[in-house]
FIPADO-606304 format. One line per field, with one value per residue (C-alpha): residue number from 1; residue in three letters; y, z, x. Coordinates in Angstrom, 1 decimal. Each point is the difference from the previous one (the first is absolute). Layout:
<lomis>
k: (NUM  ...) $
r: (ALA  ...) $
py: (Y  ...) $
pz: (Z  ...) $
px: (X  ...) $
</lomis>
This chain:
<lomis>
k: (1  2  3  4  5  6  7  8  9  10  11  12  13  14  15  16  17  18  19  20  21  22  23  24  25  26  27  28  29  30  31  32  33  34  35  36  37  38  39  40  41  42  43  44  45  46  47  48  49  50  51  52  53  54  55  56  57  58  59  60  61  62  63  64  65  66  67  68  69  70  71  72  73  74  75  76  77  78  79  80  81  82  83  84  85  86  87  88  89  90  91  92  93  94  95  96  97  98  99  100  101  102  103  104  105  106  107  108  109  110  111  112  113  114  115  116  117  118  119  120  121  122  123  124  125  126  127  128  129  130  131  132  133  134  135  136  137  138  139  140  141  142  143  144  145  146  147  148  149  150  151  152  153  154  155  156  157  158  159  160  161  162  163  164  165  166  167  168  169  170  171  172  173  174  175  176  177  178  179  180  181  182  183  184  185  186  187  188  189  190  191  192  193  194  195  196  197  198  199  200  201  202  203  204  205  206  207  208  209  210  211  212  213  214  215  216  217  218  219  220  221  222  223  224  225  226  227  228  229  230  231  232  233  234  235  236  237  238  239  240  241  242  243  244  245  246  247  248  249  250  251  252  253  254  255  256  257  258  259  260  261  262  263  264  265  266  267  268  269  270  271  272  273  274  275  276  277  278  279  280  281  282  283  284  285  286  287  288  289  290  291  292  293  294  295  296  297  298  299  300  301  302  303  304  305  306  307  308  309  310  311  312  313  314  315  316  317  318  319  320  321  322  323  324  325  326  327  328  329  330  331  332  333  334  335  336  337  338  339  340  341  342  343  344  345  346  347  348  349  350  351  352  353  354  355  356  357  358  359  360  361  362  363  364  365  366  367  368  369  370  371  372  373  374  375  376  377  378  379  380  381  382  383  384  385  386  387  388  389  390  391  392  393  394  395  396  397  398  399  400  401  402  403  404  405  406  407  408  409  410  411  412  413  414  415  416  417  418  419  420  421  422  423  424  425  426  427  428  429  430  431  432  433  434  435  436  437  438  439  440  441  442  443  444  445  446  447  448  449  450  451  452  453  454  455  456  457  458  459  460  461  462  463  464  465  466  467  468  469  470  471  472  473  474  475  476  477  478  479  480  481  482  483  484  485  486  487  488  489  490  491  492  493  494  495  496  497  498  499  500  501  502  503  504  505  506  507  508  509  510  511  512  513  514  515  516  517  518  519  520  521  522  523  524  525  526  527  528  529  530  531  532  533  534  535  536  537  538  539  540  541  542  543  544  545  546  547) $
r: (MET  LYS  ILE  ARG  GLU  PHE  LEU  ILE  LYS  HIS  SER  GLU  PHE  PHE  THR  VAL  LEU  GLY  LEU  CYS  ILE  LEU  PHE  TYR  PHE  ILE  PHE  PHE  HIS  ASN  ILE  TRP  ALA  TYR  ALA  LEU  MET  ASP  VAL  ASP  GLU  SER  ARG  TYR  VAL  SER  MET  SER  LYS  ASP  MET  PHE  ASN  THR  LYS  ASP  PHE  MET  THR  LEU  TYR  LEU  ASN  LYS  GLU  PHE  PHE  PHE  GLU  LYS  PRO  PRO  LEU  TYR  PHE  TRP  SER  GLU  CYS  LEU  SER  PHE  ALA  LEU  TRP  GLY  LYS  ILE  THR  GLU  ALA  THR  ALA  ARG  PHE  PRO  VAL  ALA  LEU  TYR  GLY  MET  LEU  SER  CYS  ILE  MET  VAL  TYR  ILE  LEU  GLY  ARG  LYS  ILE  ILE  SER  ARG  LEU  PHE  GLY  VAL  VAL  SER  SER  LEU  VAL  LEU  ALA  THR  SER  LEU  GLU  PHE  LEU  ILE  LEU  ALA  LYS  PHE  ALA  ILE  LEU  ASP  ILE  VAL  LEU  ALA  ALA  CYS  VAL  THR  LEU  ALA  LEU  CYS  PHE  GLY  MET  LEU  VAL  TYR  TYR  VAL  LYS  ASP  LYS  ASN  LYS  LYS  PHE  MET  TRP  TRP  LEU  PHE  TYR  ILE  PHE  SER  GLY  LEU  ALA  VAL  MET  ALA  LYS  GLY  ILE  PRO  GLY  PHE  VAL  ILE  PRO  PHE  GLY  SER  MET  PHE  PHE  ILE  ALA  ILE  TYR  SER  LYS  LYS  PHE  LYS  GLU  ILE  PHE  LYS  PRO  GLN  TYR  PHE  ILE  ILE  GLY  PHE  ILE  LEU  PHE  LEU  GLY  ILE  THR  LEU  PRO  TRP  HIS  ILE  ALA  MET  LEU  ASN  MET  HIS  ASP  PRO  LEU  PHE  PHE  ASN  GLU  TYR  ILE  MET  LYS  HIS  HIS  VAL  ALA  ARG  PHE  LEU  GLY  SER  GLY  GLU  LEU  GLY  ARG  GLN  GLN  PRO  PHE  TYR  PHE  TYR  LEU  LEU  THR  ILE  LEU  TRP  GLY  PHE  PHE  PRO  TRP  ILE  ILE  SER  THR  LEU  PRO  VAL  LEU  ILE  ARG  LYS  LEU  LEU  LYS  TRP  ASP  PHE  CYS  TYR  ARG  GLY  LYS  SER  ASP  THR  GLN  LYS  LEU  MET  MET  PHE  ALA  GLY  ILE  SER  ALA  ILE  PHE  THR  LEU  LEU  PHE  PHE  SER  SER  SER  LYS  THR  LYS  LEU  ILE  THR  TYR  ILE  LEU  PRO  ILE  TYR  PRO  MET  LEU  ALA  ILE  LEU  GLY  GLY  LEU  ILE  TRP  THR  ASN  TYR  ILE  GLU  ARG  GLY  GLU  TYR  SER  LYS  ILE  ILE  ASN  LYS  THR  VAL  TYR  ILE  LEU  GLY  GLY  ILE  PHE  ILE  ILE  ALA  SER  ILE  ALA  ALA  MET  PHE  THR  SER  LEU  PHE  LEU  PRO  GLU  GLN  LEU  ASN  ILE  ASP  ILE  SER  PRO  ALA  LYS  PRO  LEU  CYS  ILE  THR  LEU  LEU  MET  LEU  ALA  GLY  LEU  PHE  SER  ILE  ILE  SER  ALA  LYS  LYS  GLU  LYS  TYR  ALA  GLY  VAL  PHE  ILE  THR  TYR  ILE  LEU  PHE  MET  MET  PHE  LEU  SER  ALA  PHE  GLY  THR  GLY  LEU  PHE  PHE  ASN  ILE  ASP  TYR  LYS  PHE  GLY  GLN  ASP  ASP  LEU  MET  LYS  PHE  ALA  GLN  ILE  ALA  LYS  GLU  GLN  ASN  LYS  THR  ILE  THR  CYS  TYR  LYS  PHE  THR  HIS  LYS  TYR  SER  LEU  ILE  TYR  TYR  ARG  ASP  GLY  ASN  GLU  PRO  ILE  VAL  TYR  GLY  GLY  ASP  PHE  GLU  LEU  ASN  ASP  LEU  LYS  ARG  GLU  LEU  ASN  LYS  LYS  ASN  ASN  TYR  VAL  ILE  ILE  LYS  LYS  LYS  GLN  ILE  ASP  ASN  ASP  ILE  LYS  MET  LEU  ASN  TYR  ASN  ILE  VAL  SER  GLU  GLY  ARG  ARG  TYR  LEU  LEU  LEU  GLU  GLY  LYS) $
py: (74.0  -1.2  -1.6  3.2  2.0  -2.6  0.2  3.8  0.0  -2.3  1.2  0.6  -3.6  -1.4  2.3  -1.2  -3.6  0.3  1.4  -2.8  -2.6  1.6  0.3  -3.7  -0.9  2.7  -0.8  -3.3  -2.4  -2.8  1.3  -3.6  -1.2  0.8  -0.5  2.7  1.9  0.6  2.3  2.1  -1.9  -3.3  1.8  2.0  -2.9  -2.3  2.6  0.2  -3.7  -0.1  2.7  -1.8  -3.4  1.4  2.5  2.6  3.0  2.5  -1.1  -0.8  -2.9  -1.0  -3.3  -0.3  3.3  3.4  2.2  3.7  1.5  0.5  0.7  -2.8  1.2  -2.0  -3.1  0.4  0.3  -3.3  -1.7  1.2  -1.5  -3.3  -0.1  1.0  -2.6  -2.6  -0.8  1.4  -0.1  2.3  1.2  0.8  1.8  2.1  0.7  2.9  1.9  -0.5  1.4  3.0  0.7  -0.2  2.3  2.6  0.0  0.2  2.9  1.8  -0.7  1.5  3.1  0.5  -0.7  2.5  2.9  -0.3  -2.7  -3.7  -0.4  1.6  -2.2  -3.1  1.0  1.1  -3.1  -2.3  2.0  -0.7  -3.7  -0.6  2.0  -2.6  0.2  0.5  -3.0  -2.2  0.9  -0.4  -3.7  -0.3  -0.7  2.8  3.1  2.8  -0.3  0.2  3.3  1.2  -0.8  1.6  3.2  0.1  -0.2  2.6  2.5  -0.5  0.7  3.0  1.4  -0.5  2.5  2.7  -1.4  -0.9  2.2  1.6  -2.3  -3.1  1.3  -1.4  -3.5  0.3  1.2  -2.8  -2.6  1.7  -0.5  -3.5  -1.2  1.9  -1.9  -3.3  1.1  0.4  -3.5  -1.2  1.3  2.5  3.5  0.2  -0.6  3.2  2.3  -0.6  0.8  2.7  1.6  0.0  1.5  2.6  1.3  -0.3  2.2  2.6  0.0  0.4  2.6  -2.0  -0.9  1.2  -2.3  -3.0  1.0  0.4  -2.0  -2.2  -1.1  0.1  -1.1  -2.8  -1.0  -0.4  -2.0  -2.4  -0.1  -0.6  -2.5  -2.1  0.4  0.2  -3.2  -2.4  2.2  0.5  -3.7  -0.9  2.5  -1.5  -3.5  0.4  3.2  1.0  -2.5  1.2  3.6  -0.6  -2.2  1.3  3.7  0.8  -2.6  -0.6  3.5  2.6  -1.8  -1.3  3.5  1.4  -2.8  -2.0  -2.1  -2.9  -0.1  0.5  0.5  3.5  1.4  3.5  2.7  -0.5  -3.7  0.3  2.1  -3.0  -2.3  1.9  -0.1  -3.8  -0.2  2.2  -1.9  0.2  3.4  1.8  0.1  2.1  1.8  1.5  2.0  1.4  0.9  1.8  2.0  0.8  1.1  2.5  1.7  -0.5  2.8  -1.2  2.5  -1.8  2.8  -0.5  -3.5  -2.6  -3.1  -2.0  2.3  0.0  -3.8  -0.1  2.3  -2.0  -3.2  1.7  1.3  -3.4  -1.7  2.4  -0.1  -3.8  -0.1  2.4  -1.8  -3.4  1.5  1.9  -3.3  -1.6  -3.5  -0.8  -3.0  0.1  -1.0  3.0  2.4  -1.9  2.7  2.5  -2.0  1.0  3.6  -0.6  -1.9  3.1  2.2  -2.5  -0.8  3.6  -0.1  -3.2  1.1  3.1  -2.0  -2.4  2.6  2.7  -1.1  2.5  -0.2  -2.7  0.9  -0.6  -3.1  -1.5  0.2  -1.8  -2.6  -0.6  -0.3  -2.4  -1.9  -0.4  -1.2  -2.6  -1.3  -0.2  -1.7  -2.5  -0.9  -0.2  -2.4  -2.4  -0.4  -0.1  -3.4  1.9  2.3  -1.3  -2.8  -3.3  -0.5  3.5  -0.5  -3.2  1.9  2.8  -2.3  -0.3  3.8  0.5  -0.7  2.4  2.8  -0.3  0.1  2.8  2.2  -0.4  0.6  3.0  1.5  -0.3  1.0  3.0  1.3  -0.6  1.6  3.1  0.3  -0.2  2.4  -2.6  1.3  -2.1  -3.0  0.9  0.2  -3.3  -1.7  1.0  -1.1  -3.4  -0.5  0.6  -1.9  -3.2  0.4  0.1  -2.7  -2.6  1.2  0.6  -3.7  -0.8  2.7  -0.9  -3.7  1.0  1.9  -3.0  -2.1  2.1  -1.5  0.2  -3.2  -1.8  1.6  -0.9  -3.6  -0.3  1.5  -2.6  -2.8  1.2  0.2  -3.5  -1.4  2.2  1.6  3.4  2.2  2.0  2.5  0.2  3.6  1.4  1.7  1.4  -2.9  -0.1  -2.4  -2.6  1.1  0.0  -3.3  -1.8  0.9  -1.4  0.8  0.4  3.2  0.1  0.6  2.7  -0.1  3.0  0.3  -3.8  -1.4  -3.5  -1.1  1.3  -2.2  -3.0  0.6  0.4  -3.2  -1.9  1.1  -2.8  0.2  3.2  0.9  2.6  2.0  1.4  1.7  -2.1  2.6  -0.1  -3.6  0.1  -2.5  0.5  -0.6  -3.1  -1.5  0.0  -3.0  0.6  -1.4  2.0  -0.5  2.0  2.1  3.1  2.5  2.3  -1.7  -3.3  -1.7  -1.8  -2.1  -1.3  -3.7) $
pz: (13.5  3.3  0.9  -0.7  2.2  2.8  -0.2  0.1  2.9  2.0  -1.3  3.5  1.0  -3.1  0.4  3.6  -1.1  -2.8  2.4  2.5  -2.7  -0.9  3.6  0.5  -2.6  1.2  3.8  0.6  -2.8  0.8  3.5  1.0  -2.5  1.9  3.5  2.6  -0.6  2.5  1.9  0.9  -1.6  1.7  3.2  0.2  -1.1  2.5  2.7  -1.3  0.0  3.7  0.9  -1.8  1.7  3.5  -0.1  1.7  -2.1  2.1  0.2  -3.0  0.1  -2.5  0.4  3.5  1.2  0.5  -3.1  0.7  -3.3  -1.6  0.9  -0.6  -2.8  -2.7  2.2  0.8  -3.7  -0.5  2.7  -1.5  -3.3  1.6  1.7  -3.1  -2.2  2.7  -0.6  0.1  -3.4  -2.2  -1.7  3.2  1.3  -3.1  -0.4  2.5  -1.6  -3.4  1.3  1.5  -3.3  -1.8  2.5  -0.5  -3.7  0.4  2.3  -2.5  -2.6  2.3  0.6  -3.7  -1.0  2.5  -0.7  -3.7  -2.2  -0.2  -2.5  2.3  2.8  -2.1  -1.4  3.4  1.8  -2.7  0.0  3.8  -0.4  -2.7  1.6  0.4  3.8  1.0  -2.1  1.5  3.6  -0.4  -0.7  2.8  3.5  1.9  2.0  -2.4  -2.3  3.1  1.0  -3.6  -0.3  3.3  -0.9  -3.5  1.4  2.7  -2.5  -2.6  2.5  1.3  -3.6  -0.5  2.8  -2.6  -2.5  1.9  1.4  3.4  1.7  -1.1  0.9  3.5  -1.4  -2.2  3.0  2.2  -2.6  -0.3  3.8  -0.1  -2.7  1.4  3.2  -1.9  -1.7  3.4  0.9  -3.2  0.5  2.8  -0.3  -3.9  0.1  2.0  -1.5  -3.7  -0.1  2.7  -1.4  -3.6  1.1  2.1  -3.1  -2.2  2.4  0.1  -3.8  -0.4  2.8  2.0  2.9  2.6  -1.3  1.2  3.6  -0.2  3.0  -2.0  -2.1  2.4  3.3  -1.3  -2.5  2.7  2.2  -2.9  -0.7  3.7  0.3  -2.7  1.0  3.8  1.3  -1.4  0.9  3.6  0.4  -1.2  2.3  2.9  -1.0  -1.0  1.4  -0.1  -2.7  -2.4  0.5  -0.6  -3.0  -1.7  0.6  0.6  -2.2  -2.9  -0.3  1.4  -0.7  -3.4  -1.1  1.4  -1.5  2.8  -0.9  1.8  -2.6  -3.1  -3.4  -0.3  -3.5  -1.6  -0.1  -3.8  0.5  -0.6  -3.1  -1.6  1.3  -1.6  -3.4  -0.1  2.4  -2.2  -3.2  -2.7  0.7  1.3  -3.5  -1.4  3.2  1.1  -3.2  -0.2  3.7  -0.4  -3.0  1.9  3.1  -1.9  -1.1  3.1  2.0  3.6  1.3  1.4  -0.8  -3.4  -0.5  -1.5  2.0  -2.2  0.7  3.7  0.1  -1.8  2.6  2.9  -1.5  -0.6  3.5  1.5  -2.3  0.9  3.7  -0.1  -1.9  2.4  3.1  -1.0  -1.4  3.2  1.9  0.1  0.0  -3.5  -1.8  -3.5  1.3  2.3  -2.9  -1.1  1.2  -2.6  -3.0  0.2  -0.1  -2.9  -1.8  0.3  -1.5  -2.7  -0.5  -1.1  -2.5  -1.6  0.1  -2.0  -2.3  -0.7  -0.4  -2.1  -0.6  2.5  0.2  -2.7  -1.4  3.4  1.0  -3.5  0.3  3.3  -1.6  -2.9  2.4  2.4  -2.9  -1.6  3.3  0.3  -3.5  0.5  3.4  -1.6  -2.7  2.6  2.1  -2.9  0.1  3.7  -0.5  -1.8  2.8  3.3  2.1  -0.8  3.4  0.1  -3.5  1.2  3.1  -2.1  -2.8  1.4  -0.1  -3.4  -2.3  1.9  0.1  -3.6  -1.1  2.2  -0.7  -3.7  -0.2  2.4  -1.9  -3.4  1.0  2.0  -2.8  -2.7  2.1  0.6  -3.7  -0.9  2.7  1.7  3.4  1.9  -1.6  1.5  3.5  -0.5  -1.2  3.2  2.2  -1.6  0.0  3.8  0.6  -1.8  1.6  3.5  -0.6  -1.7  0.7  3.7  1.0  -2.7  1.3  3.6  -0.7  -1.9  3.1  2.3  -2.0  1.5  3.5  1.3  -1.8  2.1  3.2  -0.7  -0.9  3.2  2.1  -1.5  0.8  3.6  0.4  -1.3  2.3  2.9  0.3  1.2  -2.2  0.7  -2.6  0.0  -0.6  -1.6  1.2  -1.2  -2.2  1.3  -2.6  2.3  2.7  -2.2  -1.9  3.1  1.9  3.3  3.7  0.5  -1.2  -2.8  1.4  -2.1  0.7  -1.9  2.3  0.6  0.0  -0.5  3.6  -0.3  -3.2  1.9  2.8  -2.4  -1.9  3.3  0.8  -0.1  -2.8  -1.5  -3.5  -0.9  -3.2  -1.3  -3.2  -2.3  -0.3  3.8  0.0  0.7  1.2  3.6  -0.5  -2.2  3.0  2.1  0.3  -2.1  -2.7  -3.0  0.2  -3.2  -2.4  -1.7  -2.5  2.7  3.3  1.7  2.6  2.7  3.0  2.5  -0.1) $
px: (14.9  -1.5  3.4  1.8  -2.4  0.3  3.8  -0.1  -2.5  2.2  3.4  1.3  -0.7  1.6  3.0  0.7  -0.7  2.5  2.6  -0.6  0.6  3.3  0.9  -0.7  2.6  2.5  -0.3  -1.6  0.6  2.5  0.8  -0.2  2.6  3.3  1.3  0.5  3.2  2.8  0.4  -3.0  -2.8  0.7  0.7  -3.2  -2.3  1.7  -0.9  -3.6  -0.3  1.1  -2.4  -2.9  0.9  0.5  -2.9  2.3  -0.9  1.9  3.7  2.1  2.5  2.7  1.7  -1.6  1.5  -1.7  -0.1  -0.5  0.9  -3.4  -3.7  -2.5  -2.3  1.7  0.0  -3.7  -0.7  1.8  -1.9  -3.3  1.1  0.9  -3.4  -1.9  1.6  0.3  3.6  3.5  1.7  2.1  -3.2  -1.9  3.2  0.2  -3.7  -0.1  2.9  -1.4  -3.3  1.7  1.7  -3.3  -1.8  2.8  -0.6  -3.8  0.4  2.2  -2.7  -2.7  2.1  0.7  -3.5  -1.4  2.3  1.0  -1.6  -0.8  2.8  2.5  -1.1  0.4  3.4  1.5  -1.2  1.5  3.3  0.2  -1.0  2.7  2.8  2.7  0.8  -3.6  -1.0  2.7  -0.7  -3.7  0.7  2.5  -1.3  1.8  -1.1  0.8  -3.0  -2.3  1.6  -0.1  -3.7  -1.0  2.0  -1.5  -3.5  0.7  1.6  -2.8  -2.7  2.1  0.2  -3.7  -0.6  0.8  -2.6  -3.1  -2.8  0.6  -2.6  2.1  3.4  -0.2  -0.5  3.1  2.1  -1.3  0.9  3.4  0.6  -1.3  2.3  2.9  -0.6  0.0  3.2  1.6  -1.2  1.5  3.5  0.3  1.4  -0.1  -3.7  -0.4  2.7  -0.8  -3.7  0.1  3.1  -1.4  -3.3  1.9  1.9  -3.1  -1.9  2.8  0.1  -3.8  -0.1  -2.5  2.2  -2.5  -2.7  1.9  -0.6  -3.8  -1.3  -2.3  2.9  3.0  -1.5  -2.2  2.7  2.6  -2.4  -0.4  3.7  0.9  -2.8  1.7  3.6  0.1  -1.7  2.6  3.0  -1.3  -0.7  3.6  1.6  -2.0  0.9  3.7  1.4  2.9  0.9  -2.7  0.9  3.7  -0.4  -3.1  0.3  3.7  1.7  -2.4  -1.4  2.4  3.3  -1.2  -0.7  3.2  2.0  1.4  2.9  -1.6  -2.8  2.2  -1.7  1.5  -0.2  0.8  -2.6  -0.7  -0.7  -3.7  0.4  1.9  -2.7  -2.8  1.8  -0.6  -2.9  -2.3  0.9  -1.3  -1.7  3.1  1.5  -2.8  -1.1  3.3  0.9  -3.6  -0.1  3.3  -1.4  -3.2  1.8  2.0  -3.2  -2.1  -1.6  0.0  -2.5  -3.1  -2.5  -1.7  1.1  -2.4  -1.1  2.4  3.0  -0.8  0.0  3.3  1.5  -1.4  1.4  3.3  0.2  -0.8  2.6  2.7  -0.7  0.0  3.3  1.6  -1.3  1.4  3.2  0.7  0.1  3.5  -1.7  -1.3  -1.4  -1.5  -3.4  -0.4  -0.7  -3.2  -2.4  1.3  -1.3  -3.7  1.0  2.3  -2.8  -2.3  2.7  0.8  -3.7  -0.7  2.9  -1.2  -3.7  0.9  2.2  -2.8  -2.7  1.7  3.6  1.5  3.8  -0.2  3.5  1.6  -2.0  0.4  3.7  0.0  -2.3  2.4  3.0  -1.8  -1.5  3.5  1.4  -2.8  0.7  3.7  -0.5  -2.4  2.6  2.8  -2.2  -0.1  3.7  0.8  1.7  2.8  1.0  -1.4  1.5  -1.6  -1.6  -1.4  -1.5  -1.7  -1.3  -1.7  -1.2  -3.6  -0.5  1.6  -3.0  -2.3  2.7  0.9  -3.6  -1.1  3.0  -0.3  -3.7  0.1  2.9  -1.7  -3.5  1.1  2.1  -2.6  -2.7  2.1  0.8  -3.6  -1.0  -2.1  1.0  -2.6  1.7  3.3  -1.5  -1.9  3.2  1.8  -2.9  -0.2  3.7  0.2  -3.2  1.2  3.5  -1.7  -2.6  2.3  3.5  0.2  -0.1  2.7  2.3  -0.4  0.7  3.1  1.2  -0.7  2.5  2.8  -0.4  -3.6  -1.0  2.6  -1.3  -3.7  1.0  2.0  -2.8  -2.4  2.5  0.3  -3.8  -0.4  2.7  -1.0  3.4  1.1  2.1  3.2  1.4  3.8  1.3  -3.1  -3.2  -3.3  -1.1  -3.5  -1.3  1.4  -2.4  -3.1  0.7  1.4  -3.1  1.1  -0.3  3.8  1.7  2.5  3.5  1.7  3.8  1.2  3.1  0.6  3.5  1.3  -0.7  -3.6  -0.4  1.3  -2.5  -2.9  1.0  0.0  -3.5  -2.5  -2.7  1.6  1.0  2.7  -0.2  3.3  1.0  2.1  2.7  0.5  1.1  3.8  2.5  -0.9  -3.7  0.8  1.7  -3.3  -2.2  -3.1  -2.2  -1.3  -3.8  -0.7  2.0  -1.3  1.4  1.3  -0.6  0.6  -2.2  2.1  -0.5  2.5  1.0) $
</lomis>
C-alpha cells in the first residue's frame, strides 16, 4: 500500500522518467553504430569538426572554403557536444540532434499535460517521437531537427499564453520570442516566419490580435529576439560583406524561396502532402480519416470552445500555415517539412487518447488497424522468401536486417489486430509504439549499413587509405560525397571534379601524392589507355593513382 501511495504521490516524476526511458531507445540507442551518411550528415559534421578544431565559432567553412548557407546554432551545438564528451565521433555528432528531438517531445508532453490531461500529453509526445520522418531525422546529424525543436518550443509557449494567468503571460511571450530567435539562428527565415506567422493567425482566430502588441510583450520580446539574432549576422556582414549578403541573404534565402534555377530542388506544390503520407507513419493511417470526419462536423467559431477544442484549432492553424509556407517555396526537400510533425502529433494525440479512453471512432480506427496489421503480416511473410524474387546480391545485402524486420512486422501485425478485436485499444497504441521503438533502436544502424553498400562503403575505405598514405583525393565527375572529407580528415581539400574531362583526369593522375576516385561505369577505352594503377577496388568505385 505504501508503494502505491508513493507512486501516486510522485506520479509526474515516474511519468517523465518512463517517457525518457522510451525516448532513449527511440532517439539515442545505437547512434554510434553506423557511419555518417552522405550528403548532408557528413557535410555538416565535417564543418562542425573544423569549427571545433580551429576555434573559429563565427565563420563556417566547407572543404576549406567559405560556407554561407546556414546560421551557426547547429554547429555550436555540435561543438558543445564534442567538448562535453571530449571526442569527435558519430555518437557525439548525433547526440545533439537526438537531444533536440527528445526536448521537442517533452515540450509536447508539457503542453498536453497542462491543457488537457497527463494521458494526452503522454500519447501526443509518443506519437511525435514515433512518427517515421521525425524519428529518422532526430538520429541524423543535420540542421532540420534543430529548427523543428526551436519552432516547437516557440509555438508551445505561444499557445500557453491562452491558458496561463495574466501575470504569467509575459513569461510565455518572452519564451516565444527567445525560441523564435534561436529558430532563426538554426535555419534563418523559416525560424521567423513559421512561429510568427502561426501566432499571427492564431491571434486573429482567437480575436486577441491587439494583445500581441502590448509593450511588455512586444517590445521586451523583440529586444530578446534581436539580441539573439543580430550579433552574429552583424558580425558576419562586417567580416565578409558583400559576399555574405549575396550568398546568405540573396541566394540561400530569397532565391531559395523563389525557386532559383541555380539552386534546383524544385518540386510541385503538393510535394509535402505526399511527404506527410509516409513521414507521419504509422499514425497518418488512422488520423487522416478521423480528422476528415471531424472537420465535416466542426464548428470553427472560437467563442464557447473548450480548452481542448482551442488547442486543436491552434495546432491545426500552425500545421496548415507551416504546410503552406514550405509548399509555396519552389525549392523543396523532404527534410524541410519537419516542423509540422509536432502539430500533427497534437491532433493525432487527441484522436488516440479518445480512442484509448472511450473507444471513440473505434470502427474507423479498427479498420485501419486491420488493414495495416494485414500489410505487416504479408510483408513479414514476403520477407522470408526474398531469395525467390530479389537479385542474389541485393538479397545478400539486406540479409542482416531480415530477422528483425520479419519478427517485428509479424508481431506488430498480430498484436495490433488481436488488441483491436478484443477492444484493448491501449494495446493497439502500445504495439505501434513498441514497433517503432524497436525499429529505431535496433534497425536504424542495419538500414544505414545496407545503404552504404551501394557506394559509400567504397568512399569511406578509400578515404581511410588516403589518410594512412597521406595522399590527397580527387573525385572524377562526381561531387557532394562529403564522407571523403570527414573520414580523410586532412589539411588539403578534396577536389570534386564534377565537370572534369579526360585531360583533367590525366592532370590529376600526374599529381604527386594524389589518388583519383572514379566510378567503375565511367571506365571506357580512352581512360583504359591512361597510365594508372588500381590501388583499391570497391563495389561501385575505383581508387587510382598515376604510374
